[in-house]
Every structure is written in C-alpha cells, then in structure tokens.
C-alpha positions in Angstrom: 196.5 -39.3 -32.1 198.4 -40.0 -28.9 197.6 -40.8 -25.3 198.0 -38.2 -22.6 198.9 -39.2 -19.0 197.3 -38.0 -15.8 193.7 -38.9 -16.3 192.4 -40.5 -13.1 189.0 -41.6 -14.4 189.2 -41.1 -18.2 191.3 -42.3 -21.1 192.6 -39.0 -22.5 194.0 -38.5 -26.0 195.4 -35.5 -28.0 194.5 -35.4 -31.7 195.7 -33.2 -34.5 194.0 -32.5 -37.7 195.7 -29.8 -39.8 196.4 -26.9 -37.4 193.6 -27.9 -35.1 194.4 -29.7 -31.8 191.8 -31.5 -29.8 191.5 -33.4 -26.5 189.4 -36.5 -26.5 188.2 -38.0 -23.2 186.7 -41.5 -23.1 185.1 -43.6 -20.3 183.8 -47.2 -20.3 181.0 -46.3 -17.8 177.7 -45.5 -19.6 176.7 -43.1 -16.8 179.7 -40.9 -17.5 177.9 -39.2 -20.3 175.9 -37.3 -17.6 179.1 -36.1 -16.1 180.4 -34.9 -19.5 177.1 -33.1 -20.2 177.2 -31.4 -16.8 180.9 -30.4 -17.4 180.0 -29.0 -20.8 177.2 -26.9 -19.2 179.6 -25.7 -16.4 182.4 -24.8 -18.9 179.9 -22.7 -21.0 178.7 -21.0 -17.9 182.3 -20.2 -16.7 183.2 -19.0 -20.2 180.2 -16.6 -20.1 181.7 -15.2 -16.8 185.0 -14.5 -18.6 186.9 -17.6 -17.4 189.2 -19.0 -20.0 188.1 -22.7 -20.4 188.4 -25.0 -23.4 185.6 -25.1 -25.9 183.6 -28.4 -25.8 182.8 -29.4 -29.4 180.9 -32.6 -28.8 179.7 -34.9 -26.0 178.3 -38.3 -26.9 177.4 -41.8 -25.6 178.2 -44.2 -28.4 180.0 -46.4 -28.7 181.2 -45.3 -25.2 180.8 -41.9 -23.5 183.2 -39.3 -24.9 183.9 -35.6 -24.9 185.8 -33.7 -27.5 187.2 -30.2 -26.8 189.7 -27.9 -28.3 193.2 -28.1 -26.8 194.4 -25.1 -24.9 198.0 -24.1 -24.9 199.7 -23.6 -21.5 202.0 -24.9 -18.9 201.6 -26.2 -15.3 202.1 -23.5 -12.7 203.7 -25.9 -10.2 207.1 -24.4 -10.8 206.2 -21.3 -12.8 208.5 -18.3 -12.0 205.4 -16.1 -11.6 203.5 -18.7 -9.5 202.0 -16.2 -7.0 200.6 -14.1 -9.9 199.2 -17.3 -11.5 197.5 -18.3 -8.2 196.1 -14.8 -7.8 194.6 -15.0 -11.3 193.2 -18.4 -10.5 191.5 -17.0 -7.4 189.8 -14.4 -9.5 188.6 -17.0 -11.9 187.3 -19.1 -9.0 185.4 -16.1 -7.7 183.7 -15.8 -11.1 182.9 -19.5 -11.3 181.3 -19.3 -7.8 179.1 -16.4 -9.0 177.4 -18.6 -11.6 173.8 -18.9 -10.4 172.4 -22.5 -10.1 169.3 -24.0 -8.6 168.9 -27.3 -6.8 171.4 -29.6 -5.2 173.4 -32.7 -6.2 174.1 -34.3 -9.5 171.1 -33.0 -11.4 170.5 -29.3 -11.6 170.4 -26.5 -14.2 172.5 -28.4 -16.8 169.8 -31.1 -17.1 166.2 -30.8 -18.4 165.2 -33.6 -16.0 162.6 -32.5 -13.4 161.8 -35.6 -11.4 165.5 -36.4 -10.4 166.2 -32.8 -9.2 166.7 -32.3 -5.5 165.2 -28.9 -4.7 166.4 -28.6 -1.0 169.6 -29.5 0.8 167.6 -31.9 3.0 166.2 -33.6 -0.1 169.7 -34.0 -1.5 171.2 -35.4 1.8 168.4 -38.0 2.1 167.7 -39.1 -1.5 171.1 -38.7 -3.3 173.9 -38.5 -0.7 172.1 -41.0 1.5 173.4 -39.2 4.6 171.6 -41.4 7.2 173.1 -44.6 5.7 176.6 -43.0 5.6 176.4 -41.9 9.3 175.1 -45.4 10.3 178.1 -47.0 8.5 180.6 -44.6 10.2 179.0 -45.5 13.6 179.0 -49.2 12.8 182.7 -49.1 12.0 183.6 -47.1 15.1 184.5 -43.9 13.3 181.8 -42.0 15.0 180.6 -42.5 18.6 176.8 -42.5 19.1 176.8 -39.0 20.5 178.7 -37.7 17.5 176.3 -39.6 15.1 
C-alpha cells in the first residue's frame, strides 16, 4: 500500500494483492459517499457505452467514505508522442459519455433511488439546489454584477 499524489479532494492509495492492483480513495467528509455512489453509477453507464473506465469494486461509508476500484495501466498524454490521436480518442469517448440518458438536474438523479430530493426541472434545480437568486444577490452585493446585469 502506498500513497498516490495528485488527489485534490481525496486521499488516494495504490494497493497490491498478488497480481491484482487497486486504487483506494478516502475522504473525511461523510457526505462524500454520495459522490462516490454517483461516480460508480456514471462509470458503469460509461462502460456500457464502450468507454474504458476502471471497475469500481466497492463503495462504503464506514469508518469513512471510500471507493475501491481496479487500477488501470496507462500513462499521461501530456507529452505523449501521439498526443493528437489520444485527444481525438478522448473526444470520441466524451461523445459517448454525453449520450448517456439521464433525467433530472443537480446532485440527485438516476444514480439515486431518492425521489423527494430530485430536481425535475432546470428552474427547480436553480432555485432549490444551486440557490441562484442568493448567488446573484451576493455578486451584486460585492460589486461583481451591476443591477442591470443582475
């Protein structure tokens, strides 16, 4: 087991057991388990569209939220000699991901069995979850938006 760098919001570790290699993500925030569950749903939906994504083996909340997935071999494309081809491939995968049908808006949608916390319309999401009016008022109060813009 050893720590991996680069995680902005999670502690990330790589673990080996025999020939199997896993990635373990941890977060101290109890609410993070919902993000992990949503991510698990999204990865399965992307995989069903032919997008190569890691297999999520487990998501849990105790003692802290965690996600365990199989590690995927690869290298960063930042300086890859076939960078344009890699980016073209990524664009094709992005097209497939955006073709995954969903319903609702915001944090809670198809991945969750919750009904009451769903936002069925864009307006409902902007008002109840995004709190758009309060955000615009804050921008106006701090001089970022002039009244006509707000």
